[in-house]
N, C-alpha and C positions, 0 to 999 in steps of 0.2 A: 276803677271803675267809679263812677261818681254816685254817692251815698245819698238815696235820694229819702232814704227812711227818718222821719222824725219821730225820734223815741217818745217824745214828751204826750205826740197826739196820740201814740200807739197806745200808750198807759191811761191816756184821758177815754179815748173813747173807741178802744179796740181791747179792751181788757178780756172780753169774750174768749180770744183765740186762746190763753192759757186756762182761762175757766172751762173750756171744753176739753182740755188736754188732762184733765183732773181724773179722768175717766180713763185715760191710756196711760196713766201712773199707776193706776189697778192693775190693768193688764202685764203691766213693767213688771209687779211683784217684786219690788227692789228688797233687797235682803241687806240689813244693816253691817258697814265694813263692806260693801260690795263698793269697786270703782266702777262710777259710769259715767259716758260722756253725752252730754246733752246738744243734740249737733242741732243750732239754729236756734241757739238759748234765747233770742230776740232780748228781754229788757230783765231776765233771768226769773220769773217768778215760779218756773216750775223748776227750774234748779235749784230755787231755796226750799219748795218742799222735799224734793229730795235729800238735802242740808239736814233738813229738821228731821229725817228718818232716820240720819244716821250714815247716809252716804258720801262717798269721798267722789263728789261730783267736779266734772269739768266742764264748763261750758264755753263752746264756741259759736260765733256769727260773723258772717262776710262783714255785717254792716260794723263799724267804728262807732256809729252813733249810738246803736244798741246795746254795743259794748261798753261803752262809756256810762250810760244809764245802768246799766246792770252792775258795772263796778261801783257806782256811788250806792246802790238801793241794796248791795249785799257785797260789803268789802270783805267779808271772811271767805269769799267763795272764789277760786280762779275764773276769770273770764278771757277767751283769746279771742283774737280780731284771726278769722283763718275761714276758707272755703270749704265746702263739703266736696270739691271734686280734688281737691290737695292736698288731701289727709296726711302724716308722714309718719301716725303711730303703727306700730306693731306688736301684736300680741299684748296689749295694754289694759283692756277694759274687759269687765264681765260683761258689761250690757253698753249697747248704742241706743239711746232714744232718741225721736224726733217727733216734734209734733208742728203741722201746718209750714212746714220748712220745704220737702223735698220736691213740692212742685214747681217751686222757684228753680231746682236744679235741671236744666235739658242736656245736660251727660247724665243720664240716669246711671248708664253700668261703670262709667268712670267714677262716681259716687260710690256707688254698692259696692266697690272692689276696695276701694280705701275702709269702706265701713269693716267689709268683712275681714281685711288685713290687721285691722286695729282690735279687732275681739280675740281674746283668750279662745284657745280650743275649747267648745261645749257654750261658748258667750251668745249672748242673744241679742238680737236686732228689732226692735219694737217701733212701728212709727206709724202716723197716720197724717194723709195729706189729702189737698183737693185730686178727684178722683174724674174718668169721665165724664162731661157733662158739665161739672162745675161750674157754678154762676153763669150757665151758658143764655139763660133768659137776658142777662144784664150786659153780656157781652156782644151776644148778637143785636141789641138793640144800638149799642156805641157801633158798631160796625156800621149799621144800617144810618146813622146819624151822619157819621163820617164819610160815605157815602152820596148823602144828599147836600153836604157842603162841597163835593167832588174832590174829597181829599183821599188821594192813593195810601191805603192802608198793606203795608208790608207785613208778611207773615212773622218776620224776623220781630217786627213789634208785639207781638201776642208774648207776653212776658211770663207766661206758664206752661209746664209740662201736665196735662191732666192723662195719666193712662188708665186701660183698663184692668181690671187685677190680672185677666188672663196674661197682656202684656207684661205688666210688671214682677209678676211671678214668676215667669220664666227669665226676665234679666236677673233676678236674684238667684236661682237655679243655675244659671249662667256662671256666676261668680262662685257658686259652692255653697249656697245657703240649702238646708233642708226647710223647705218652706210649712210654716206648722199651720198659718191662721192668712186667710186672706178675704178679706169682705170689701164689699162696696155698697154705702146705702146712703139714702138721703138724709139732710140733717137740715133742714129750716132753719135759718140762723138771723135772730133777730137784731137789727143795727139799731146803737142808740139814738133816739129823736129824730124831730122829724126833719131832719139834715141826715139822718143816717146814711141815705144812697149814697149821696154828693159825698159825705166824709168818707166811707167805702171806697169809691173810685179814686178821690184824691188821696188817699193813699196807699191803694194797691193797685191802680189801673193807670198810674202818670204814662209808662213808656207807649199805651196806646195814642198819646197826643203828641208823640213827638213832630214836633216842626209846626206845630198848630198853635195861632196865637192865641194868648191870653182869654182876649174877647171871644172868639171863636168857640173856645174848650169851653167858655162860661155858657154859653147858646147851647152847644151840643147838651153839656149836662144837666141844662134846665128841659130839653126838650127830652133827654132819657129818661127824668124823672114823672114829667107830665104822661109821658106816652107808657112807663111802666106803674103808675101809681095804682089801676084798676087791677094790677096781675100781684102788684109785691109789696100795697099798702095793708094792712089786715089791722084793725084793733088798734088805729094811730099808732104805728111802727113800721118800718120798714124790714120786711124778711127777704133774706136772700137766699136765693137758691144753690144753697151748697148741698154736692155729692162727695163723700168722702169715703177715700180708701183706706182700711189700716190692714197692717201687715205685721208679721212676726217671722222672724228666720232664725235659724240654728246654725252655728258653725260648729260641725262635727269635724 
């Protein structure tokens, strides 16, 4: 796969991703000496927080760019390039922790089976990611603008999987988890600076513009900014319409 992730831009402009993950770490309630898999570790900030708590943490991410950056920042932690749908560990971890990753995984049941298998008996899975309706205001406007330029948008170009909690909890139960927490909530998320929305689109929504020339893409993003300014620009900053799912499951 093409690795479109710009790890430096991610750290510079999108640090809110790991910042919001700190609350999830509290839910995880890690205990010193535990072995925990950070699934979708990005550039390693949350893995480092776990490491500082005395956790034996392993970070994995599908992006080689992200993993390289994590290794440079935190050389004392194990980081590996690995796909969430191809986990090979068996009965290895006390917990699997995942922040802002599983909405990128379009084979959710396959990923959940691997997560379940990677846990020891009694192990826990704690995750937060985009849920039903996440960034719908932004993506609907991108769709609208693509249509106005006569550009066909294929469903497979939509890069995310945004389930309801009913849908995701059911998948968790199908692979064997006892679901102990399932929440769906709004999280209006500030984007950094006047170009915050543009930077967000450039970082996260690149596949929506497959086959579109750079010139047309720039025109579309400019139109999206103009049309959404009244809706999403408040107090001199862009605020994305995030809706999140938070789940916890136990391997009994």
